[in-house]
C-alpha positions in Angstrom: 158.7 149.6 82.1 156.7 146.5 81.3 153.7 145.8 83.6 151.4 142.9 83.8 147.7 143.8 83.5 145.1 141.8 85.2 141.8 143.0 83.7 139.4 141.1 83.3 140.9 138.1 85.1 139.1 136.9 88.2 139.2 133.9 90.5 141.6 131.0 89.8 142.5 132.3 86.3 143.7 135.6 87.9 145.8 133.8 90.5 147.2 131.5 87.9 148.0 134.3 85.5 149.7 136.5 88.1 151.7 133.5 89.4 152.9 132.7 85.9 153.7 136.4 85.2 155.8 136.6 88.4 157.6 133.3 87.5 158.3 134.7 84.0 160.0 137.7 85.6 157.4 140.5 85.7 157.9 142.8 88.6 155.2 145.3 87.9 151.6 144.2 88.5 148.6 146.4 87.7 145.2 145.8 89.3 142.2 147.8 90.5 139.3 147.8 92.9 136.9 147.6 90.0 138.7 144.4 88.6 137.5 142.4 91.6 140.8 140.4 91.7 142.9 142.1 94.3 142.7 139.1 96.6 143.9 136.7 93.9 146.7 139.1 93.0 147.8 139.3 96.6 147.7 135.5 97.0 149.7 135.0 93.9 152.3 137.5 95.2 152.4 135.7 98.6 152.7 132.3 97.0 155.4 133.4 94.5 158.2 133.8 97.1 159.1 137.1 95.4 159.9 139.7 98.0 157.3 142.5 98.2 159.9 145.2 97.8 160.9 143.7 94.4 157.4 144.2 92.9 155.8 147.5 91.8 152.2 147.2 92.7 149.4 149.4 91.3 145.8 149.5 92.2 143.0 152.0 91.4 140.1 153.8 93.1 136.7 153.8 91.5 135.3 157.4 91.0 132.1 156.1 92.6 134.1 155.6 95.9 134.7 159.3 96.3 134.3 160.2 99.9 135.3 156.7 101.0 138.9 156.8 99.8 140.6 155.7 103.0 138.3 152.8 103.8 138.5 151.5 100.2 142.3 151.7 100.2 142.5 149.8 103.5 140.2 147.1 102.0 142.5 146.9 99.0 145.6 146.6 101.2 144.0 143.8 103.1 143.0 142.0 99.9 146.5 142.4 98.4 148.1 141.4 101.7 150.4 144.4 101.8 151.0 147.4 104.0 151.3 149.8 101.0 150.9 150.0 97.3 153.5 151.6 95.1 151.0 153.5 92.9 147.4 154.4 93.6 145.3 155.9 90.8 141.9 157.4 90.4 140.5 155.0 87.8 138.4 157.5 85.9 137.7 161.2 86.5 134.8 161.8 88.9 132.1 163.7 87.0 132.4 167.1 88.6 135.5 169.3 89.0 134.9 169.9 92.7 134.6 166.2 93.3 137.8 165.5 91.3 139.6 168.1 93.5 138.3 166.6 96.7 139.4 163.1 95.8 142.8 164.3 94.8 143.4 166.2 98.0 142.2 163.2 100.1 144.7 161.0 98.2 147.5 163.5 98.9 146.7 163.2 102.6 146.6 159.4 102.5 150.0 159.3 100.7 151.5 161.4 103.5 150.6 158.6 105.9 152.7 156.1 103.9 149.9 153.8 102.7 150.8 154.6 99.1 154.2 155.5 97.7 152.9 157.6 94.7 149.5 158.7 93.5 148.2 159.5 90.1 145.2 159.4 87.8 143.9 157.4 84.9 142.0 158.5 81.8 142.3 162.2 82.6 142.7 165.0 80.1 145.5 167.6 80.5 142.8 170.2 81.3 141.5 168.0 84.2 145.1 167.5 85.4 145.8 171.2 85.3 142.8 171.8 87.4 144.1 169.5 90.1 147.5 171.2 89.9 146.0 174.6 90.3 144.0 173.6 93.3 146.5 171.4 95.2 149.9 172.6 93.9 150.9 169.1 93.0 150.7 167.1 89.8 149.8 163.4 89.6 152.9 161.2 89.3 151.2 159.2 86.5 148.3 159.4 84.0 147.5 155.9 82.8 145.6 155.9 79.5 144.7 153.8 76.5 147.7 154.2 74.3 149.0 152.5 71.1 150.4 153.6 67.7 147.0 154.6 66.4 146.5 156.8 69.4 149.9 158.4 69.4 149.8 162.1 70.0 153.1 163.9 70.3 151.6 167.0 71.8 149.7 165.1 74.4 152.9 163.2 75.4 154.9 166.4 75.5 152.3 168.0 77.7 152.7 165.3 80.3 156.4 165.6 80.3 156.3 169.4 80.6 154.3 168.9 83.8 156.6 166.2 85.1 153.9 163.5 84.7 154.6 159.9 83.5 152.3 158.9 80.7 151.6 155.1 81.1 149.9 153.1 78.5 147.3 150.3 78.9 145.7 148.0 76.4 148.6 148.5 73.9 147.5 145.7 71.6 143.7 146.3 71.7 142.5 147.9 68.5 146.1 147.8 67.2 146.3 146.4 63.6 149.2 144.0 64.1 148.9 143.1 60.4 149.6 146.7 59.4 152.4 146.6 56.7 154.6 149.1 58.7 154.5 147.0 61.9 154.8 143.7 60.0 157.8 144.8 58.0 159.6 146.1 61.1 158.8 142.9 62.9 160.2 140.8 60.1 163.4 142.9 59.9 163.9 142.6 63.6 163.1 138.9 63.9 160.4 139.5 66.4 156.6 139.4 66.5 154.4 142.4 65.6 153.2 142.6 69.2 156.7 142.8 70.4 157.3 145.7 68.0 154.4 147.6 69.4 155.5 147.1 73.0 159.1 148.0 72.2 157.8 151.2 70.5 156.4 152.2 73.9 159.8 151.5 75.5 161.5 153.6 72.8 159.2 156.5 73.8 160.0 155.8 77.5 156.3 155.0 78.1 155.7 152.3 80.7 153.3 149.8 79.2 150.7 147.5 80.8 150.3 144.3 78.7 147.9 141.5 79.6 147.8 137.8 78.6 146.8 134.6 80.3 149.0 132.6 77.9 152.4 131.9 79.4 154.1 132.0 76.0 152.7 135.4 75.2 153.5 136.6 78.7 157.2 135.7 78.1 157.2 137.3 74.7 155.7 140.5 75.9 158.4 140.8 78.5 161.2 139.9 76.0 161.7 143.4 74.6 165.3 144.2 75.5 167.2 142.0 73.0 166.4 144.3 70.1 165.7 148.0 69.6 164.0 150.2 67.0 165.8 152.8 64.9 164.6 156.4 65.0 163.2 155.9 61.5 161.3 152.9 62.5 159.8 154.7 65.5 158.8 157.6 63.3 157.1 155.3 60.8 155.1 153.7 63.7 154.3 157.2 65.0 152.9 158.0 61.6 150.2 155.3 61.9 148.2 157.8 64.1 147.8 160.0 61.1 147.0 157.3 58.5 
């Protein structure tokens, strides 16, 4: 449920941050070809001593790599030092519907070979997803999007669930007002930080969330979400921030 994001870390800071995240207990690591840090992520995983099968590893395909999906994935696997990734996403929708369909069908074929466990998309609309389903007969496992209280959309979330798609949120704290009185009051009442309230709000909605920090203290706090919970009223109050 709680993933460690690696954008925009590169080089030694990327290796150090992923190493610290794994040491802190993260077992879900999110990277992408575009991030330019797959080698550092792979090296940190190898150095950690954590078994590969204990880590859920995500990477992403750039839309500009359409037509080269297989070679790009193999390069990613070499950089990551693994024989497979758990989740492979199209990072952004390719510009034309036909190209989106071609990429998706190519990814379906690659998944059948065992190089990836699951495939999905990122930053897609429900209309774009429906087009993929109509063409291929299969929905993405995941749609990873920018998500936080201000972006909450109950209908959009329900639409994913009706299609059997996991909505996964990235950049949960970016453009979130952690000083908002609703969030601050709930944090005070729960004895936790406002950031922890926002991340726990994702968990209450059963939305996997990708949080990033290079600060070991914040890494640990972002993962420490299971010693408290939010009431239904508190969740509803946070939901309401989208309309305010």
